[in-house]
All heavy atoms as atom14 arrays in JSON, in Angstrom:
{
  "sequence": "MGPDRTGEVMVAIRGGVEAFLARDVDGGTIEPYTPIVVIDYQPPRFVLVTPLTQES",
  "atom14_mask": [
    [1, 1, 1, 1, 1, 1, 1, 1, 0, 0, 0, 0, 0, 0],
    [1, 1, 1, 1, 0, 0, 0, 0, 0, 0, 0, 0, 0, 0],
    [1, 1, 1, 1, 1, 1, 1, 0, 0, 0, 0, 0, 0, 0],
    [1, 1, 1, 1, 1, 1, 1, 1, 0, 0, 0, 0, 0, 0],
    [1, 1, 1, 1, 1, 1, 1, 1, 1, 1, 1, 0, 0, 0],
    [1, 1, 1, 1, 1, 1, 1, 0, 0, 0, 0, 0, 0, 0],
    [1, 1, 1, 1, 0, 0, 0, 0, 0, 0, 0, 0, 0, 0],
    [1, 1, 1, 1, 1, 1, 1, 1, 1, 0, 0, 0, 0, 0],
    [1, 1, 1, 1, 1, 1, 1, 0, 0, 0, 0, 0, 0, 0],
    [1, 1, 1, 1, 1, 1, 1, 1, 0, 0, 0, 0, 0, 0],
    [1, 1, 1, 1, 1, 1, 1, 0, 0, 0, 0, 0, 0, 0],
    [1, 1, 1, 1, 1, 0, 0, 0, 0, 0, 0, 0, 0, 0],
    [1, 1, 1, 1, 1, 1, 1, 1, 0, 0, 0, 0, 0, 0],
    [1, 1, 1, 1, 1, 1, 1, 1, 1, 1, 1, 0, 0, 0],
    [1, 1, 1, 1, 0, 0, 0, 0, 0, 0, 0, 0, 0, 0],
    [1, 1, 1, 1, 0, 0, 0, 0, 0, 0, 0, 0, 0, 0],
    [1, 1, 1, 1, 1, 1, 1, 0, 0, 0, 0, 0, 0, 0],
    [1, 1, 1, 1, 1, 1, 1, 1, 1, 0, 0, 0, 0, 0],
    [1, 1, 1, 1, 1, 0, 0, 0, 0, 0, 0, 0, 0, 0],
    [1, 1, 1, 1, 1, 1, 1, 1, 1, 1, 1, 0, 0, 0],
    [1, 1, 1, 1, 1, 1, 1, 1, 0, 0, 0, 0, 0, 0],
    [1, 1, 1, 1, 1, 0, 0, 0, 0, 0, 0, 0, 0, 0],
    [1, 1, 1, 1, 1, 1, 1, 1, 1, 1, 1, 0, 0, 0],
    [1, 1, 1, 1, 1, 1, 1, 1, 0, 0, 0, 0, 0, 0],
    [1, 1, 1, 1, 1, 1, 1, 0, 0, 0, 0, 0, 0, 0],
    [1, 1, 1, 1, 1, 1, 1, 1, 0, 0, 0, 0, 0, 0],
    [1, 1, 1, 1, 0, 0, 0, 0, 0, 0, 0, 0, 0, 0],
    [1, 1, 1, 1, 0, 0, 0, 0, 0, 0, 0, 0, 0, 0],
    [1, 1, 1, 1, 1, 1, 1, 0, 0, 0, 0, 0, 0, 0],
    [1, 1, 1, 1, 1, 1, 1, 1, 0, 0, 0, 0, 0, 0],
    [1, 1, 1, 1, 1, 1, 1, 1, 1, 0, 0, 0, 0, 0],
    [1, 1, 1, 1, 1, 1, 1, 0, 0, 0, 0, 0, 0, 0],
    [1, 1, 1, 1, 1, 1, 1, 1, 1, 1, 1, 1, 0, 0],
    [1, 1, 1, 1, 1, 1, 1, 0, 0, 0, 0, 0, 0, 0],
    [1, 1, 1, 1, 1, 1, 1, 0, 0, 0, 0, 0, 0, 0],
    [1, 1, 1, 1, 1, 1, 1, 1, 0, 0, 0, 0, 0, 0],
    [1, 1, 1, 1, 1, 1, 1, 0, 0, 0, 0, 0, 0, 0],
    [1, 1, 1, 1, 1, 1, 1, 0, 0, 0, 0, 0, 0, 0],
    [1, 1, 1, 1, 1, 1, 1, 1, 0, 0, 0, 0, 0, 0],
    [1, 1, 1, 1, 1, 1, 1, 1, 0, 0, 0, 0, 0, 0],
    [1, 1, 1, 1, 1, 1, 1, 1, 1, 1, 1, 1, 0, 0],
    [1, 1, 1, 1, 1, 1, 1, 1, 1, 0, 0, 0, 0, 0],
    [1, 1, 1, 1, 1, 1, 1, 0, 0, 0, 0, 0, 0, 0],
    [1, 1, 1, 1, 1, 1, 1, 0, 0, 0, 0, 0, 0, 0],
    [1, 1, 1, 1, 1, 1, 1, 1, 1, 1, 1, 0, 0, 0],
    [1, 1, 1, 1, 1, 1, 1, 1, 1, 1, 1, 0, 0, 0],
    [1, 1, 1, 1, 1, 1, 1, 0, 0, 0, 0, 0, 0, 0],
    [1, 1, 1, 1, 1, 1, 1, 1, 0, 0, 0, 0, 0, 0],
    [1, 1, 1, 1, 1, 1, 1, 0, 0, 0, 0, 0, 0, 0],
    [1, 1, 1, 1, 1, 1, 1, 0, 0, 0, 0, 0, 0, 0],
    [1, 1, 1, 1, 1, 1, 1, 0, 0, 0, 0, 0, 0, 0],
    [1, 1, 1, 1, 1, 1, 1, 1, 0, 0, 0, 0, 0, 0],
    [1, 1, 1, 1, 1, 1, 1, 0, 0, 0, 0, 0, 0, 0],
    [1, 1, 1, 1, 1, 1, 1, 1, 1, 0, 0, 0, 0, 0],
    [1, 1, 1, 1, 1, 1, 1, 1, 1, 0, 0, 0, 0, 0],
    [1, 1, 1, 1, 1, 1, 0, 0, 0, 0, 0, 0, 0, 0]
  ],
  "atom14_positions": [
    [[12.36, 54.56, 169.2], [13.71, 54.77, 168.73], [14.51, 55.47, 169.82], [14.06, 56.47, 170.34], [13.71, 55.65, 167.49], [13.31, 54.95, 166.22], [13.38, 56.04, 164.81], [11.83, 56.86, 164.99], [0.0, 0.0, 0.0], [0.0, 0.0, 0.0], [0.0, 0.0, 0.0], [0.0, 0.0, 0.0], [0.0, 0.0, 0.0], [0.0, 0.0, 0.0]],
    [[15.66, 54.95, 170.09], [16.53, 55.58, 171.07], [17.39, 56.65, 170.42], [17.42, 56.79, 169.2], [0.0, 0.0, 0.0], [0.0, 0.0, 0.0], [0.0, 0.0, 0.0], [0.0, 0.0, 0.0], [0.0, 0.0, 0.0], [0.0, 0.0, 0.0], [0.0, 0.0, 0.0], [0.0, 0.0, 0.0], [0.0, 0.0, 0.0], [0.0, 0.0, 0.0]],
    [[18.11, 57.4, 171.24], [18.96, 58.46, 170.7], [19.98, 57.91, 169.71], [20.66, 56.94, 169.99], [19.65, 59.03, 171.93], [18.86, 58.57, 173.1], [18.17, 57.31, 172.68], [0.0, 0.0, 0.0], [0.0, 0.0, 0.0], [0.0, 0.0, 0.0], [0.0, 0.0, 0.0], [0.0, 0.0, 0.0], [0.0, 0.0, 0.0], [0.0, 0.0, 0.0]],
    [[20.05, 58.52, 168.54], [21.0, 58.15, 167.49], [20.94, 56.67, 167.11], [21.94, 56.06, 166.75], [22.43, 58.52, 167.89], [22.59, 60.02, 168.02], [22.07, 60.75, 167.17], [23.23, 60.46, 168.98], [0.0, 0.0, 0.0], [0.0, 0.0, 0.0], [0.0, 0.0, 0.0], [0.0, 0.0, 0.0], [0.0, 0.0, 0.0], [0.0, 0.0, 0.0]],
    [[19.75, 56.09, 167.2], [19.57, 54.68, 166.82], [18.53, 54.58, 165.73], [17.63, 55.4, 165.62], [19.13, 53.87, 168.03], [20.2, 53.91, 169.13], [20.01, 52.89, 170.13], [20.01, 51.58, 169.5], [20.25, 50.48, 170.14], [20.49, 50.52, 171.42], [20.22, 49.32, 169.54], [0.0, 0.0, 0.0], [0.0, 0.0, 0.0], [0.0, 0.0, 0.0]],
    [[18.64, 53.53, 164.95], [17.68, 53.28, 163.88], [16.53, 52.46, 164.43], [16.74, 51.49, 165.16], [18.36, 52.53, 162.72], [19.45, 53.32, 162.24], [17.39, 52.27, 161.58], [0.0, 0.0, 0.0], [0.0, 0.0, 0.0], [0.0, 0.0, 0.0], [0.0, 0.0, 0.0], [0.0, 0.0, 0.0], [0.0, 0.0, 0.0], [0.0, 0.0, 0.0]],
    [[15.31, 52.86, 164.07], [14.11, 52.14, 164.46], [13.28, 51.84, 163.23], [13.77, 51.92, 162.1], [0.0, 0.0, 0.0], [0.0, 0.0, 0.0], [0.0, 0.0, 0.0], [0.0, 0.0, 0.0], [0.0, 0.0, 0.0], [0.0, 0.0, 0.0], [0.0, 0.0, 0.0], [0.0, 0.0, 0.0], [0.0, 0.0, 0.0], [0.0, 0.0, 0.0]],
    [[12.04, 51.5, 163.44], [11.14, 51.18, 162.34], [9.85, 51.97, 162.51], [9.35, 52.1, 163.62], [10.83, 49.68, 162.33], [9.94, 49.26, 161.18], [9.68, 47.78, 161.18], [9.1, 47.28, 162.16], [10.05, 47.12, 160.2], [0.0, 0.0, 0.0], [0.0, 0.0, 0.0], [0.0, 0.0, 0.0], [0.0, 0.0, 0.0], [0.0, 0.0, 0.0]],
    [[9.33, 52.5, 161.41], [8.05, 53.2, 161.42], [7.16, 52.6, 160.34], [7.64, 52.02, 159.37], [8.21, 54.72, 161.19], [9.0, 55.36, 162.31], [8.87, 55.01, 159.86], [0.0, 0.0, 0.0], [0.0, 0.0, 0.0], [0.0, 0.0, 0.0], [0.0, 0.0, 0.0], [0.0, 0.0, 0.0], [0.0, 0.0, 0.0], [0.0, 0.0, 0.0]],
    [[5.87, 52.75, 160.54], [4.89, 52.32, 159.55], [4.33, 53.58, 158.91], [3.87, 54.49, 159.61], [3.78, 51.51, 160.21], [4.27, 50.29, 160.97], [5.19, 49.13, 159.94], [3.87, 48.45, 158.95], [0.0, 0.0, 0.0], [0.0, 0.0, 0.0], [0.0, 0.0, 0.0], [0.0, 0.0, 0.0], [0.0, 0.0, 0.0], [0.0, 0.0, 0.0]],
    [[4.39, 53.65, 157.58], [3.99, 54.84, 156.83], [2.83, 54.48, 155.91], [2.91, 53.53, 155.14], [5.16, 55.4, 156.0], [4.73, 56.61, 155.21], [6.34, 55.74, 156.91], [0.0, 0.0, 0.0], [0.0, 0.0, 0.0], [0.0, 0.0, 0.0], [0.0, 0.0, 0.0], [0.0, 0.0, 0.0], [0.0, 0.0, 0.0], [0.0, 0.0, 0.0]],
    [[1.75, 55.26, 156.0], [0.61, 55.09, 155.09], [1.04, 55.63, 153.73], [1.38, 56.8, 153.58], [-0.6, 55.84, 155.6], [0.0, 0.0, 0.0], [0.0, 0.0, 0.0], [0.0, 0.0, 0.0], [0.0, 0.0, 0.0], [0.0, 0.0, 0.0], [0.0, 0.0, 0.0], [0.0, 0.0, 0.0], [0.0, 0.0, 0.0], [0.0, 0.0, 0.0]],
    [[1.02, 54.74, 152.73], [1.47, 55.11, 151.39], [0.81, 54.21, 150.35], [0.6, 53.03, 150.6], [3.02, 55.02, 151.32], [3.56, 55.54, 150.02], [3.5, 53.62, 151.54], [5.05, 55.72, 149.98], [0.0, 0.0, 0.0], [0.0, 0.0, 0.0], [0.0, 0.0, 0.0], [0.0, 0.0, 0.0], [0.0, 0.0, 0.0], [0.0, 0.0, 0.0]],
    [[0.45, 54.79, 149.23], [-0.16, 54.04, 148.11], [-1.36, 53.2, 148.51], [-1.53, 52.07, 148.08], [0.89, 53.14, 147.45], [1.94, 53.9, 146.7], [2.93, 52.94, 146.14], [3.93, 52.75, 147.17], [5.23, 52.67, 146.97], [5.71, 52.7, 145.77], [6.06, 52.53, 147.96], [0.0, 0.0, 0.0], [0.0, 0.0, 0.0], [0.0, 0.0, 0.0]],
    [[-2.18, 53.73, 149.42], [-3.4, 53.03, 149.81], [-3.17, 51.9, 150.8], [-4.07, 51.14, 151.09], [0.0, 0.0, 0.0], [0.0, 0.0, 0.0], [0.0, 0.0, 0.0], [0.0, 0.0, 0.0], [0.0, 0.0, 0.0], [0.0, 0.0, 0.0], [0.0, 0.0, 0.0], [0.0, 0.0, 0.0], [0.0, 0.0, 0.0], [0.0, 0.0, 0.0]],
    [[-1.96, 51.78, 151.34], [-1.65, 50.74, 152.31], [-0.71, 51.29, 153.37], [-0.57, 52.49, 153.54], [0.0, 0.0, 0.0], [0.0, 0.0, 0.0], [0.0, 0.0, 0.0], [0.0, 0.0, 0.0], [0.0, 0.0, 0.0], [0.0, 0.0, 0.0], [0.0, 0.0, 0.0], [0.0, 0.0, 0.0], [0.0, 0.0, 0.0], [0.0, 0.0, 0.0]],
    [[-0.07, 50.38, 154.07], [0.9, 50.76, 155.1], [2.18, 49.98, 154.84], [2.14, 48.76, 154.64], [0.36, 50.46, 156.51], [1.39, 50.82, 157.57], [-0.93, 51.22, 156.75], [0.0, 0.0, 0.0], [0.0, 0.0, 0.0], [0.0, 0.0, 0.0], [0.0, 0.0, 0.0], [0.0, 0.0, 0.0], [0.0, 0.0, 0.0], [0.0, 0.0, 0.0]],
    [[3.33, 50.67, 154.85], [4.61, 50.02, 154.6], [5.59, 50.36, 155.71], [5.54, 51.44, 156.29], [5.18, 50.48, 153.25], [4.3, 50.1, 152.07], [4.91, 50.46, 150.74], [6.15, 50.64, 150.66], [4.15, 50.57, 149.76], [0.0, 0.0, 0.0], [0.0, 0.0, 0.0], [0.0, 0.0, 0.0], [0.0, 0.0, 0.0], [0.0, 0.0, 0.0]],
    [[6.5, 49.42, 156.0], [7.51, 49.61, 157.03], [8.76, 50.25, 156.43], [9.18, 49.9, 155.33], [7.87, 48.27, 157.66], [0.0, 0.0, 0.0], [0.0, 0.0, 0.0], [0.0, 0.0, 0.0], [0.0, 0.0, 0.0], [0.0, 0.0, 0.0], [0.0, 0.0, 0.0], [0.0, 0.0, 0.0], [0.0, 0.0, 0.0], [0.0, 0.0, 0.0]],
    [[9.35, 51.19, 157.17], [10.58, 51.85, 156.78], [11.53, 51.89, 157.97], [11.08, 52.04, 159.11], [10.31, 53.3, 156.35], [9.66, 53.44, 155.02], [8.29, 53.28, 154.89], [10.39, 53.74, 153.89], [7.66, 53.41, 153.66], [9.78, 53.88, 152.65], [8.42, 53.71, 152.54], [0.0, 0.0, 0.0], [0.0, 0.0, 0.0], [0.0, 0.0, 0.0]],
    [[12.82, 51.78, 157.73], [13.8, 52.06, 158.77], [13.78, 53.57, 158.97], [13.6, 54.32, 158.03], [15.18, 51.59, 158.34], [15.35, 50.09, 158.19], [16.74, 49.77, 157.67], [15.09, 49.38, 159.5], [0.0, 0.0, 0.0], [0.0, 0.0, 0.0], [0.0, 0.0, 0.0], [0.0, 0.0, 0.0], [0.0, 0.0, 0.0], [0.0, 0.0, 0.0]],
    [[14.01, 54.01, 160.22], [13.87, 55.44, 160.5], [14.81, 55.89, 161.6], [15.18, 55.11, 162.47], [12.43, 55.75, 160.9], [0.0, 0.0, 0.0], [0.0, 0.0, 0.0], [0.0, 0.0, 0.0], [0.0, 0.0, 0.0], [0.0, 0.0, 0.0], [0.0, 0.0, 0.0], [0.0, 0.0, 0.0], [0.0, 0.0, 0.0], [0.0, 0.0, 0.0]],
    [[15.14, 57.17, 161.53], [15.88, 57.86, 162.61], [15.23, 59.2, 162.85], [14.72, 59.83, 161.93], [17.33, 58.09, 162.21], [18.18, 56.87, 162.36], [19.61, 57.23, 162.43], [20.36, 55.98, 162.57], [21.63, 55.92, 162.78], [22.33, 57.01, 162.87], [22.22, 54.77, 162.9], [0.0, 0.0, 0.0], [0.0, 0.0, 0.0], [0.0, 0.0, 0.0]],
    [[15.31, 59.65, 164.11], [14.82, 60.98, 164.46], [15.77, 62.0, 163.86], [16.99, 61.89, 164.02], [14.76, 61.13, 165.98], [14.27, 62.5, 166.43], [13.54, 63.16, 165.65], [14.61, 62.92, 167.54], [0.0, 0.0, 0.0], [0.0, 0.0, 0.0], [0.0, 0.0, 0.0], [0.0, 0.0, 0.0], [0.0, 0.0, 0.0], [0.0, 0.0, 0.0]],
    [[15.23, 62.98, 163.16], [16.04, 63.98, 162.48], [16.92, 64.76, 163.46], [18.02, 65.19, 163.1], [15.15, 64.91, 161.62], [14.36, 65.86, 162.48], [15.96, 65.67, 160.61], [0.0, 0.0, 0.0], [0.0, 0.0, 0.0], [0.0, 0.0, 0.0], [0.0, 0.0, 0.0], [0.0, 0.0, 0.0], [0.0, 0.0, 0.0], [0.0, 0.0, 0.0]],
    [[16.49, 64.89, 164.71], [17.25, 65.63, 165.72], [18.13, 64.72, 166.58], [18.78, 65.18, 167.51], [16.31, 66.42, 166.63], [15.52, 67.47, 165.86], [16.11, 68.11, 164.96], [14.32, 67.64, 166.15], [0.0, 0.0, 0.0], [0.0, 0.0, 0.0], [0.0, 0.0, 0.0], [0.0, 0.0, 0.0], [0.0, 0.0, 0.0], [0.0, 0.0, 0.0]],
    [[18.13, 63.41, 166.29], [18.94, 62.47, 167.05], [18.39, 62.14, 168.42], [19.1, 61.58, 169.25], [0.0, 0.0, 0.0], [0.0, 0.0, 0.0], [0.0, 0.0, 0.0], [0.0, 0.0, 0.0], [0.0, 0.0, 0.0], [0.0, 0.0, 0.0], [0.0, 0.0, 0.0], [0.0, 0.0, 0.0], [0.0, 0.0, 0.0], [0.0, 0.0, 0.0]],
    [[17.14, 62.45, 168.66], [16.52, 62.2, 169.98], [15.82, 60.86, 170.05], [16.05, 59.97, 169.25], [0.0, 0.0, 0.0], [0.0, 0.0, 0.0], [0.0, 0.0, 0.0], [0.0, 0.0, 0.0], [0.0, 0.0, 0.0], [0.0, 0.0, 0.0], [0.0, 0.0, 0.0], [0.0, 0.0, 0.0], [0.0, 0.0, 0.0], [0.0, 0.0, 0.0]],
    [[14.95, 60.75, 171.05], [14.17, 59.54, 171.28], [12.72, 59.78, 170.91], [12.16, 60.82, 171.21], [14.24, 59.15, 172.78], [15.59, 58.91, 173.12], [13.42, 57.91, 173.06], [0.0, 0.0, 0.0], [0.0, 0.0, 0.0], [0.0, 0.0, 0.0], [0.0, 0.0, 0.0], [0.0, 0.0, 0.0], [0.0, 0.0, 0.0], [0.0, 0.0, 0.0]],
    [[12.12, 58.8, 170.24], [10.69, 58.84, 169.92], [10.07, 57.58, 170.52], [10.5, 56.46, 170.22], [10.44, 58.91, 168.4], [11.08, 60.17, 167.81], [8.94, 58.86, 168.11], [10.96, 60.28, 166.3], [0.0, 0.0, 0.0], [0.0, 0.0, 0.0], [0.0, 0.0, 0.0], [0.0, 0.0, 0.0], [0.0, 0.0, 0.0], [0.0, 0.0, 0.0]],
    [[9.09, 57.76, 171.36], [8.43, 56.64, 172.03], [7.57, 55.85, 171.03], [7.06, 56.41, 170.05], [7.53, 57.16, 173.16], [8.3, 57.81, 174.28], [9.25, 56.86, 174.98], [8.88, 55.69, 175.2], [10.38, 57.28, 175.29], [0.0, 0.0, 0.0], [0.0, 0.0, 0.0], [0.0, 0.0, 0.0], [0.0, 0.0, 0.0], [0.0, 0.0, 0.0]],
    [[7.4, 54.55, 171.27], [6.53, 53.74, 170.4], [5.13, 54.33, 170.3], [4.62, 54.89, 171.27], [6.5, 52.38, 171.09], [7.77, 52.34, 171.88], [8.02, 53.76, 172.32], [0.0, 0.0, 0.0], [0.0, 0.0, 0.0], [0.0, 0.0, 0.0], [0.0, 0.0, 0.0], [0.0, 0.0, 0.0], [0.0, 0.0, 0.0], [0.0, 0.0, 0.0]],
    [[4.53, 54.19, 169.15], [3.16, 54.62, 168.85], [2.99, 56.14, 168.82], [1.87, 56.65, 168.84], [2.13, 53.98, 169.79], [2.22, 52.49, 169.79], [2.84, 51.81, 170.83], [1.72, 51.75, 168.72], [2.96, 50.43, 170.82], [1.83, 50.37, 168.7], [2.44, 49.71, 169.74], [2.56, 48.35, 169.71], [0.0, 0.0, 0.0], [0.0, 0.0, 0.0]],
    [[4.08, 56.89, 168.76], [4.03, 58.33, 168.65], [3.78, 58.7, 167.18], [4.49, 58.21, 166.31], [5.36, 58.98, 169.1], [5.6, 58.63, 170.45], [5.33, 60.48, 168.95], [0.0, 0.0, 0.0], [0.0, 0.0, 0.0], [0.0, 0.0, 0.0], [0.0, 0.0, 0.0], [0.0, 0.0, 0.0], [0.0, 0.0, 0.0], [0.0, 0.0, 0.0]],
    [[2.78, 59.53, 166.89], [2.59, 59.98, 165.5], [3.83, 60.76, 165.05], [4.39, 61.55, 165.82], [1.37, 60.89, 165.57], [0.64, 60.48, 166.81], [1.73, 60.04, 167.77], [0.0, 0.0, 0.0], [0.0, 0.0, 0.0], [0.0, 0.0, 0.0], [0.0, 0.0, 0.0], [0.0, 0.0, 0.0], [0.0, 0.0, 0.0], [0.0, 0.0, 0.0]],
    [[4.26, 60.5, 163.82], [5.47, 61.15, 163.3], [5.19, 61.82, 161.96], [4.16, 61.57, 161.33], [6.62, 60.13, 163.13], [6.19, 58.9, 162.3], [7.13, 59.65, 164.46], [6.64, 58.95, 160.89], [0.0, 0.0, 0.0], [0.0, 0.0, 0.0], [0.0, 0.0, 0.0], [0.0, 0.0, 0.0], [0.0, 0.0, 0.0], [0.0, 0.0, 0.0]],
    [[6.13, 62.67, 161.56], [6.11, 63.3, 160.24], [7.41, 62.91, 159.55], [8.49, 63.01, 160.15], [6.02, 64.84, 160.35], [6.11, 65.49, 158.98], [4.76, 65.25, 161.06], [0.0, 0.0, 0.0], [0.0, 0.0, 0.0], [0.0, 0.0, 0.0], [0.0, 0.0, 0.0], [0.0, 0.0, 0.0], [0.0, 0.0, 0.0], [0.0, 0.0, 0.0]],
    [[7.32, 62.46, 158.31], [8.52, 62.12, 157.54], [9.12, 63.42, 157.0], [8.46, 64.19, 156.32], [8.18, 61.15, 156.39], [9.4, 60.91, 155.52], [7.65, 59.84, 156.95], [0.0, 0.0, 0.0], [0.0, 0.0, 0.0], [0.0, 0.0, 0.0], [0.0, 0.0, 0.0], [0.0, 0.0, 0.0], [0.0, 0.0, 0.0], [0.0, 0.0, 0.0]],
    [[10.4, 63.64, 157.31], [11.11, 64.85, 156.87], [11.88, 64.6, 155.59], [11.95, 65.46, 154.72], [12.08, 65.33, 157.98], [11.33, 65.6, 159.27], [12.87, 66.53, 157.53], [10.28, 66.69, 159.18], [0.0, 0.0, 0.0], [0.0, 0.0, 0.0], [0.0, 0.0, 0.0], [0.0, 0.0, 0.0], [0.0, 0.0, 0.0], [0.0, 0.0, 0.0]],
    [[12.47, 63.41, 155.47], [13.29, 63.09, 154.3], [13.23, 61.6, 154.02], [13.11, 60.79, 154.94], [14.75, 63.52, 154.55], [15.62, 63.44, 153.31], [15.09, 63.6, 152.2], [16.84, 63.23, 153.46], [0.0, 0.0, 0.0], [0.0, 0.0, 0.0], [0.0, 0.0, 0.0], [0.0, 0.0, 0.0], [0.0, 0.0, 0.0], [0.0, 0.0, 0.0]],
    [[13.31, 61.25, 152.74], [13.31, 59.86, 152.3], [14.64, 59.57, 151.62], [15.09, 60.36, 150.78], [12.15, 59.62, 151.33], [12.27, 58.34, 150.55], [12.07, 57.11, 151.16], [12.58, 58.35, 149.2], [12.18, 55.93, 150.45], [12.68, 57.17, 148.48], [12.49, 55.97, 149.11], [12.61, 54.81, 148.4], [0.0, 0.0, 0.0], [0.0, 0.0, 0.0]],
    [[15.28, 58.46, 151.99], [16.52, 58.03, 151.37], [16.35, 56.6, 150.88], [16.12, 55.7, 151.7], [17.68, 58.14, 152.36], [17.9, 59.55, 152.86], [18.9, 59.62, 153.99], [19.48, 58.63, 154.41], [19.11, 60.82, 154.5], [0.0, 0.0, 0.0], [0.0, 0.0, 0.0], [0.0, 0.0, 0.0], [0.0, 0.0, 0.0], [0.0, 0.0, 0.0]],
    [[16.41, 56.4, 149.56], [16.21, 55.05, 149.02], [17.23, 54.06, 149.58], [18.35, 54.46, 149.9], [16.41, 55.24, 147.52], [16.19, 56.7, 147.29], [16.63, 57.39, 148.53], [0.0, 0.0, 0.0], [0.0, 0.0, 0.0], [0.0, 0.0, 0.0], [0.0, 0.0, 0.0], [0.0, 0.0, 0.0], [0.0, 0.0, 0.0], [0.0, 0.0, 0.0]],
    [[16.87, 52.79, 149.72], [15.6, 52.25, 149.26], [14.46, 52.37, 150.28], [13.32, 52.52, 149.9], [15.9, 50.79, 148.97], [17.0, 50.45, 149.91], [17.8, 51.72, 150.09], [0.0, 0.0, 0.0], [0.0, 0.0, 0.0], [0.0, 0.0, 0.0], [0.0, 0.0, 0.0], [0.0, 0.0, 0.0], [0.0, 0.0, 0.0], [0.0, 0.0, 0.0]],
    [[14.71, 52.26, 151.62], [13.6, 52.26, 152.58], [14.02, 52.9, 153.9], [13.84, 52.32, 154.96], [13.1, 50.84, 152.83], [12.6, 50.19, 151.55], [11.76, 48.99, 151.76], [10.5, 49.21, 152.4], [9.41, 49.69, 151.83], [9.42, 50.05, 150.59], [8.29, 49.81, 152.49], [0.0, 0.0, 0.0], [0.0, 0.0, 0.0], [0.0, 0.0, 0.0]],
    [[14.57, 54.11, 153.84], [15.01, 54.8, 155.05], [14.42, 56.2, 155.08], [14.42, 56.89, 154.07], [16.55, 54.9, 155.06], [17.09, 55.52, 156.31], [17.25, 54.78, 157.47], [17.42, 56.86, 156.34], [17.74, 55.36, 158.63], [17.92, 57.45, 157.49], [18.08, 56.69, 158.64], [0.0, 0.0, 0.0], [0.0, 0.0, 0.0], [0.0, 0.0, 0.0]],
    [[13.9, 56.6, 156.25], [13.32, 57.93, 156.39], [13.85, 58.63, 157.63], [14.2, 57.98, 158.62], [11.77, 57.89, 156.45], [11.18, 57.48, 155.12], [11.28, 56.98, 157.56], [0.0, 0.0, 0.0], [0.0, 0.0, 0.0], [0.0, 0.0, 0.0], [0.0, 0.0, 0.0], [0.0, 0.0, 0.0], [0.0, 0.0, 0.0], [0.0, 0.0, 0.0]],
    [[13.95, 59.94, 157.56], [14.22, 60.77, 158.72], [12.89, 61.32, 159.18], [12.09, 61.8, 158.36], [15.18, 61.9, 158.38], [16.6, 61.48, 158.02], [17.4, 62.67, 157.54], [17.27, 60.82, 159.21], [0.0, 0.0, 0.0], [0.0, 0.0, 0.0], [0.0, 0.0, 0.0], [0.0, 0.0, 0.0], [0.0, 0.0, 0.0], [0.0, 0.0, 0.0]],
    [[12.62, 61.23, 160.48], [11.3, 61.61, 161.0], [11.43, 62.54, 162.19], [12.5, 62.67, 162.78], [10.48, 60.36, 161.41], [10.27, 59.44, 160.23], [11.15, 59.61, 162.55], [0.0, 0.0, 0.0], [0.0, 0.0, 0.0], [0.0, 0.0, 0.0], [0.0, 0.0, 0.0], [0.0, 0.0, 0.0], [0.0, 0.0, 0.0], [0.0, 0.0, 0.0]],
    [[10.33, 63.16, 162.55], [10.23, 63.97, 163.75], [8.83, 63.72, 164.34], [7.9, 63.43, 163.6], [10.47, 65.47, 163.44], [10.62, 66.17, 164.66], [9.36, 66.07, 162.64], [0.0, 0.0, 0.0], [0.0, 0.0, 0.0], [0.0, 0.0, 0.0], [0.0, 0.0, 0.0], [0.0, 0.0, 0.0], [0.0, 0.0, 0.0], [0.0, 0.0, 0.0]],
    [[8.69, 63.81, 165.66], [7.35, 63.63, 166.23], [6.38, 64.69, 165.74], [6.75, 65.86, 165.55], [7.59, 63.78, 167.74], [9.05, 63.55, 167.94], [9.71, 64.02, 166.69], [0.0, 0.0, 0.0], [0.0, 0.0, 0.0], [0.0, 0.0, 0.0], [0.0, 0.0, 0.0], [0.0, 0.0, 0.0], [0.0, 0.0, 0.0], [0.0, 0.0, 0.0]],
    [[5.13, 64.31, 165.54], [4.07, 65.23, 165.15], [3.66, 66.04, 166.37], [3.38, 65.48, 167.44], [2.88, 64.46, 164.62], [1.65, 65.27, 164.24], [1.96, 66.17, 163.06], [0.49, 64.36, 163.9], [0.0, 0.0, 0.0], [0.0, 0.0, 0.0], [0.0, 0.0, 0.0], [0.0, 0.0, 0.0], [0.0, 0.0, 0.0], [0.0, 0.0, 0.0]],
    [[3.65, 67.36, 166.22], [3.2, 68.21, 167.32], [1.88, 68.86, 166.93], [1.69, 69.2, 165.78], [4.23, 69.3, 167.66], [4.46, 70.07, 166.5], [5.54, 68.69, 168.13], [0.0, 0.0, 0.0], [0.0, 0.0, 0.0], [0.0, 0.0, 0.0], [0.0, 0.0, 0.0], [0.0, 0.0, 0.0], [0.0, 0.0, 0.0], [0.0, 0.0, 0.0]],
    [[1.02, 69.0, 167.9], [-0.28, 69.63, 167.66], [-0.28, 71.02, 168.26], [-0.06, 71.17, 169.47], [-1.4, 68.8, 168.26], [-1.51, 67.44, 167.64], [-2.64, 66.64, 168.27], [-3.28, 67.07, 169.21], [-2.87, 65.46, 167.74], [0.0, 0.0, 0.0], [0.0, 0.0, 0.0], [0.0, 0.0, 0.0], [0.0, 0.0, 0.0], [0.0, 0.0, 0.0]],
    [[-0.49, 72.03, 167.42], [-0.56, 73.4, 167.9], [-1.99, 73.76, 168.21], [-2.9, 73.43, 167.47], [0.03, 74.35, 166.87], [1.51, 74.09, 166.62], [2.09, 75.07, 165.64], [1.53, 76.19, 165.52], [3.08, 74.74, 165.0], [0.0, 0.0, 0.0], [0.0, 0.0, 0.0], [0.0, 0.0, 0.0], [0.0, 0.0, 0.0], [0.0, 0.0, 0.0]],
    [[-2.21, 74.48, 169.29], [-3.58, 74.87, 169.69], [-3.96, 76.16, 169.04], [-3.2, 77.01, 168.74], [-3.65, 75.03, 171.2], [-3.36, 73.8, 171.81], [0.0, 0.0, 0.0], [0.0, 0.0, 0.0], [0.0, 0.0, 0.0], [0.0, 0.0, 0.0], [0.0, 0.0, 0.0], [0.0, 0.0, 0.0], [0.0, 0.0, 0.0], [0.0, 0.0, 0.0]]
  ]
}
């Protein structure tokens, strides 16, 4: 996803995987195949996401 652009993410849900339209919650860029966290869901199939960070 590019800055302030809508992309697509795959979300594990209900025992399967479903596609959702998505935007970075901070308006930044998320590279393909980056693990994400869903911050907000807006019906019918739109989510706000942020990259998953691993703390040591």
